[in-house]
N, C-alpha and C positions, 0 to 999 in steps of 0.2 A: 140121731144127730143130723145136722144139716151141713152139707158142703156145697158151696157155689149155688145155693138155692135149691139143691136137690136133697130130699130126705133120704138118709142112708139107714136101712134097718140092719140091726145086729142080732144074730140069733145063733144058738148052739144046736147042732144036729144030734141025732141019737147016740153018736159016738163021742159027743162032748167037744166036737170041733167047732170053733167059732167061724161064722160066715158074715160077710158084709155084702149088702145088696141094695139096689135102689127099688127092689120089689120086696114086699113082705114075704116071709116064708110061707110056702104052700105045702 
């Protein structure tokens, strides 16, 4: 999704916790 022109990545970690970041999950 995009907020204020910045792409926000959404991903789940190995514990199933959702994260939102402007960087892709590494």
